[in-house]
C-alpha positions as CSV (number, residue, x, y, z in Angstrom):
1,M,2.9,-18.5,-11.5
2,A,0.3,-18.2,-8.7
3,I,-3.1,-18.6,-9.4
4,N,-5.6,-15.3,-9.7
5,L,-7.9,-14.4,-7.2
6,H,-10.2,-12.2,-8.8
7,R,-12.0,-10.3,-6.0
8,C,-14.1,-6.8,-5.2
9,S,-11.7,-3.9,-4.6
10,R,-12.9,-3.7,-0.8
11,Q,-9.9,-6.2,0.3
12,W,-9.8,-4.3,3.5
13,V,-13.4,-6.2,4.6
14,K,-11.7,-9.6,5.9
15,I,-14.8,-10.5,7.9
16,G,-15.9,-14.3,7.5
17,A,-19.2,-13.0,5.9
18,H,-17.8,-11.4,3.2
19,P,-18.0,-13.8,-0.2
20,C,-14.4,-12.6,-1.6
21,W,-12.7,-12.7,2.1
22,K,-13.8,-16.1,2.6
23,V,-12.5,-17.6,-0.5
24,E,-9.4,-15.8,0.1
25,K,-8.7,-17.1,3.8
26,A,-9.1,-20.6,2.4
27,L,-6.4,-20.3,-0.1
28,I,-4.4,-18.7,2.4
29,D,-4.9,-21.3,4.8
30,Q,-4.5,-24.1,2.5
31,G,-1.2,-22.7,1.7
32,I,-2.0,-21.8,-2.2
33,E,-0.3,-19.2,-3.6
34,Y,-2.1,-16.7,-5.6
35,D,-1.9,-13.0,-6.9
36,R,-4.7,-11.0,-5.9
37,V,-6.6,-9.1,-9.1
38,A,-9.0,-6.7,-7.6
39,G,-11.8,-4.6,-9.4
40,D,-11.6,-6.2,-13.1
41,R,-15.2,-7.0,-14.0
42,D,-14.3,-7.2,-17.3
43,A,-11.8,-10.3,-17.0
44,V,-14.1,-11.8,-14.9
45,E,-16.9,-11.7,-17.5
46,A,-14.7,-13.0,-20.3
47,G,-13.3,-15.4,-18.1
48,T,-16.5,-17.2,-16.5
49,G,-19.3,-15.4,-18.3
50,Q,-20.5,-13.6,-15.5
51,R,-19.4,-10.6,-13.4
52,K,-19.8,-11.7,-10.0
53,Y,-16.6,-12.0,-7.7
54,P,-15.2,-14.0,-6.4
55,S,-13.4,-16.1,-9.1
56,I,-10.1,-17.5,-9.9
57,Q,-8.2,-18.0,-12.7
58,L,-5.9,-20.9,-12.8
59,E,-2.2,-21.2,-14.2
60,D,-3.6,-23.4,-17.2
61,G,-5.9,-20.2,-17.9
62,T,-9.3,-21.8,-16.9
63,W,-11.4,-20.1,-14.8
64,Y,-13.5,-21.2,-11.8
65,R,-16.4,-19.8,-10.2
66,E,-19.2,-20.8,-7.7
67,E,-20.9,-19.2,-4.9
68,S,-18.1,-18.0,-2.2
69,K,-19.3,-21.1,0.2
70,D,-18.9,-23.8,-2.0
71,M,-15.3,-22.5,-3.5
72,A,-14.3,-22.3,0.0
73,K,-15.4,-25.7,0.5
74,R,-13.3,-27.1,-2.3
75,I,-10.3,-25.2,-1.6
76,R,-10.4,-26.1,1.8
77,E,-11.0,-30.3,0.6
78,G,-8.1,-29.3,-1.8
79,R,-10.2,-30.4,-4.7
80,L,-9.3,-26.8,-6.2
81,L,-6.1,-27.5,-8.9
82,G,-6.7,-30.9,-8.9
83,D,-10.1,-30.5,-10.5
84,P,-11.5,-27.2,-10.9
85,G,-15.1,-28.5,-11.8
């Protein structure tokens, strides 16, 4: 099972400044398998307590959410799966 990336429904936006794409690109660059879940703010709120994208639901069911630049940094440093924070 892969992790779930909860992101906005604007999946066609692939520019560096877009928060969802920033995190998705970091996952791609690091070779981390993920499933994209678009437009489910209720699930995000249930998991993180907030309705902001992007959010990641890990394989064990735990959630991870920070500002997108911090999420991308953690992913690129190889710290996503070992220590979600």
